[in-house]
N, C-alpha and C positions, 0 to 999 in steps of 0.2 A: 355505493361505497361498501367495501368488504372489510371486515375486521376479524383478525385471527385471535387465537388464545395465546396466553403467555406461558413460557416454560418456567417451572419452579426454579428458584435459585439454588437448588441442591444443598440446602442446609447452610449456605454461606452466611445468611442473615435474612431476616424478614425485610422485604422491601417496604420502605417507609413512604415513598411517593413515586409517582410515575414521571419520568423525564419526557417531556413533550418536545418533539422536533418536527420540522416541516422541510420538505425538499420539493423544489419545482424543477423538473427536467424540461429545458427549453433551448432553442437556438440563442446564441449570444455572440459577443465579440471578445477576443482576448489578445493582449499584447504579448504573444509568446516569445518573440525575439527582442522585445524591448521597444522603447519609445522611438528609436530611429528607424524602425522597420514597420511595414504595414501591419495593421491589426488582422487577425485571422478569424474568419467565421467558424465558430465552434458550436458544439452542443455541450451544455453544462448544467450543473445543479446550482440553483440560486444565483445564477449570473457569474459564477467564478470557476476557473480551472486552476488547480484541482478543486473538487467540491468542498463545501464547508467541513471543517473538522468536527466530527461528532465524538464527544468525550463523555463517558458515563461511568459511574462507579460499578465495580464488580458485583453482580447479582441484583442490581437495581432494575426495576421494570422500565422499559423504554417504549414509547409509542411514536412512530414516525409516519407522518402522513405525506404521501407523494401525490403530486399533480403532474399529469403528463401534457406538456404543451409542444411535444415533438410532432413531426409529420408522420411518425410511425409508432406502432405499439412498443411498449417497454416493460421492464420489471426491474427490481433491485435484488441482487444477491449479496448477502452479508458474508464476505469471503473469510472462511476460517472459523466463523462463530457457530457454535452449536445452538441451533434454533429449532423450534417446532417445524415439522415438515411443511406445513401450510405457509410458513413464513420464509421459505428458502428461495423464492423468486424464480423458480423454473417455469417458464410459460407453458401452459397446456399440460403440465405435470403436477405441480404443486399449487398452481393458481391460474386463472385465466389471464391472458395478457392485458395490460392496462392500455386501453385504446387511446388514441389522441383525444384530448379533452376529458379523459377519465381520471379517476382517483383510486387510491388504495391506501389502507392503513396497515403497516407492519407493527406487530406488538410482540415483544419477547423480553426475557431477562437473561442477559449474557452471563453464563456461569463461569467463564474463564477470563482472567485478566490477560492483557497483552495488546499487541499491535495488529490490527486487522484493517480491512478496507471494504468499500462497497462499490458495486458497478452493475450494469445491466447484464441479464442473461438472455435478453431478447435481442437478436441482431447484434451480438456482442462485438464481433470484429469491427463493424462500422461504428457502433455507438461508443465503445471505449476508444476507438481510433479517432473519434471526433472530440473526445475530451471528457466523457462521462465516467468519472471515477472520483473517489474521495476517501479520506482516512477515517477509520472508526477505532477509537482508543478506549479500551476498557481498563480503568485504573485499578491497580492493586489496593488491597486494604492496607498494606504496609509497603509503600513504594520505596525504592532506594533513595538515599539522600544525594541530591544533585543541585547544582545552581540553576540549571535550565533543562526543561524537557522539550525537545525539538522533534518535529515530524517533518521528514522529507519524502514527498511523493515523487518518485522518479518517473518522468513521462518520456514519451518517444513519439514524435510526430513526423509524418512525411509531408513536407511543405514544398509548394512550387515557388518560383521566383517572386510571384506577386503576393506571397504569404498565405495563399489558400491551401487547404488540405487536399492532397491528391486522392483520387478515387481508387477503385480496384481493391477494395477491402477483402474480397473473398477469392483472390487469385489462386487457382488450384495448384499451379506450379510452385508459387511461393509457399503455400501451405505444406507441400510435400518436401520442401527443402528447409531453409532457415526461417521461414515465416516472414511477416511484414516488418522489416527493420526500417525505422525512419531515419531522417537526416537531421533532426533537430531534437536535442535532449534538453529536457526542462526539469527544474526542481520547483515543485508546487506551482506549476503552470507558467513558468518563465525561464528563459535561458539565463542562468545566474552569472553574475560577474564576481561577486565576493560574498563571504559570509562573515559578519563581525563576531569576534570572540574577545575574551579578556584573559590575560595571562593568570594562571592559577585556578581558573574555574574548572569544574567538572560538569560535563554535559552528557545527558542521555539523548542519544540520537536514534530515532526510530526511522529506519529505512524501509520504504515500500516500493517494490518494483511494479508499477502499473502499466508498463510497456507490453505491447502485444506479443513480441518475440525477442526483443533485445535482452541479452545477458550482460550484466555489469560485473566487472572485477576491479574493485576500487582499492587503491593504495593511498593511505593517509601519510603523506610524506612527513618525516620527522616526528610522527606521533605513533602511539601504541594503543589502538582501540582494543577494548575488551568486549567480547561477545557475551551477552547475558541472556539472550532469548532468540530462538529460531521459530518463525511462523506462530508467534504468540505463546510458545511453550518455553518455560525457563530451562536453562542448562547451567552446568557448572561454569562460572566465569573463566574465560580462556582467551588468549590471543588468537586471531584467525590463522589458519594454516598458511604458511608462506607469507604471512603479513598482509594478505589481501582478502577483501570481503567480496564473496561471489554471490550474486543474487540472480536467479532465474526469474522468468516472468511470474508475477503474483506472489513471489517470496517476500517475507519480511524478516529483518534482522535488527535486533536492538543492541546498541553499543553504549558503553561508557567510555568517554574520552576525556582525559585530563589535558588541559591546554597548557603545554609546557614551554611554548615559545616565548621569547622576550617581547615586551611591549614594542609596538611600532614595526613589527616584522610581519611577514606573510608566509604561508606554506600551502602548496597545492594539494588537491585531491585528484589523483590521476586514474584514468580507466585504460586498461590494457587488454580487454578480453579478445577483441577481434584483431587477428594477426595483421600487422602493417597499418592498423588504424587506431593508434593510441590518441587520446585527447585528454585535455584538462577539464574536469567537471566543474570545479570551482576553487577559489582560493580562500583559505582561512586567513582573515586579516585581523591582526591583533591591534587593539586600541592602544593609545598612549597612556592609559591609566596604570597606576601602580599595581603590581601583581597582588592577587589575593593570597594572603599568607596564613595558612592553617594546615594542620596535619589531616590529610585525607585518608580515611580508612581503606584497607584493601576491599575490593568488590566482593560481596557475598551473594550466594545463590538466592534468587527470588523464591517466594513460597510456591510450592507446586499447585497446579490447577487440579480441580476435582475430576480428572478424566478417568473413567473406568478402564481397568486393564482387561484385555480380551482373555477369554479362557481357551488357551491353545489346545488343551487336552480334548476339548469337544469340537475342535475345528473340523470342517469337512474340506476335502480337496476338490477343486474344480480346474479343469484344463481349459485354457483360453488360447486361441490362435489369432494372432494379429497379423494382418496382411497389408501390403502397400508400402508406402514410404520410399518413393523414388526408385522402384525396381529392386529393392533389397530382399523381396520375398517375405515369407511369413516367419514368425517367431513363436515357439511354444513355451508356455509357462505352466 
């Protein structure tokens, strides 16, 4: 078992305790399409897709032990979190791969609050494509006032008629074009039918795009979401451009949404990114309860994270030539 060192919390506060977590990566079964469809053989953390939500306070030390019960080696990368290099999860670069039957302990103190996620960096296309991903939430010292803090991990699976996951994860032609886009979109590991809300409540919705290649462009019909964070970093609260939320693979966006619909109604969230292939992601379904009645303050910017600013005056210029990409030739930067 290998143990790494922790990153200091950059003056946020002294860590008072270590948050202990455990992840087991193993084959499992998931009802991705719901009870009326066959279960799908997946790879998952702790038996669930998406993986368990890891939530820790900003600057607090966390120790996460992983056991590998997969038929191939794996690692975990903490996407977007500033961690010591030895904890970054790059196989044969920052750590040896975790072989089948092996263990590893990741230990660090996340300095930045925000919405992040974890996934393998070994055999990533296949392992993420089979379900290995989960949310990692670093809570602000002073979070915004909301009625609920909700995490949606948006997934994308390519399923056969029998419910099994199709192979071909590293198809070179797909990689050079739009990537592996699946035919089954899930929220937190399941094709959603509805999401219950109450009139008058304010929700913080953390969106994580864990799909390999799918891009989402979401419209919250009859609602006005306010963006408060991109990829874990606070921004001035603002409505999305054109009223639509666009998330590329691995992106995260935090929203504040006031539920302004009347009791007993519903409102769809629509996706329109792919031309000619629009679909409904889910319905917001209002309960019959009386609306919550109180004055909601306007959204304010979250406290900045302690991210150092680069010194551009001492920067050096490097020229990089990228080639390939479906016959498009090279590009100079």
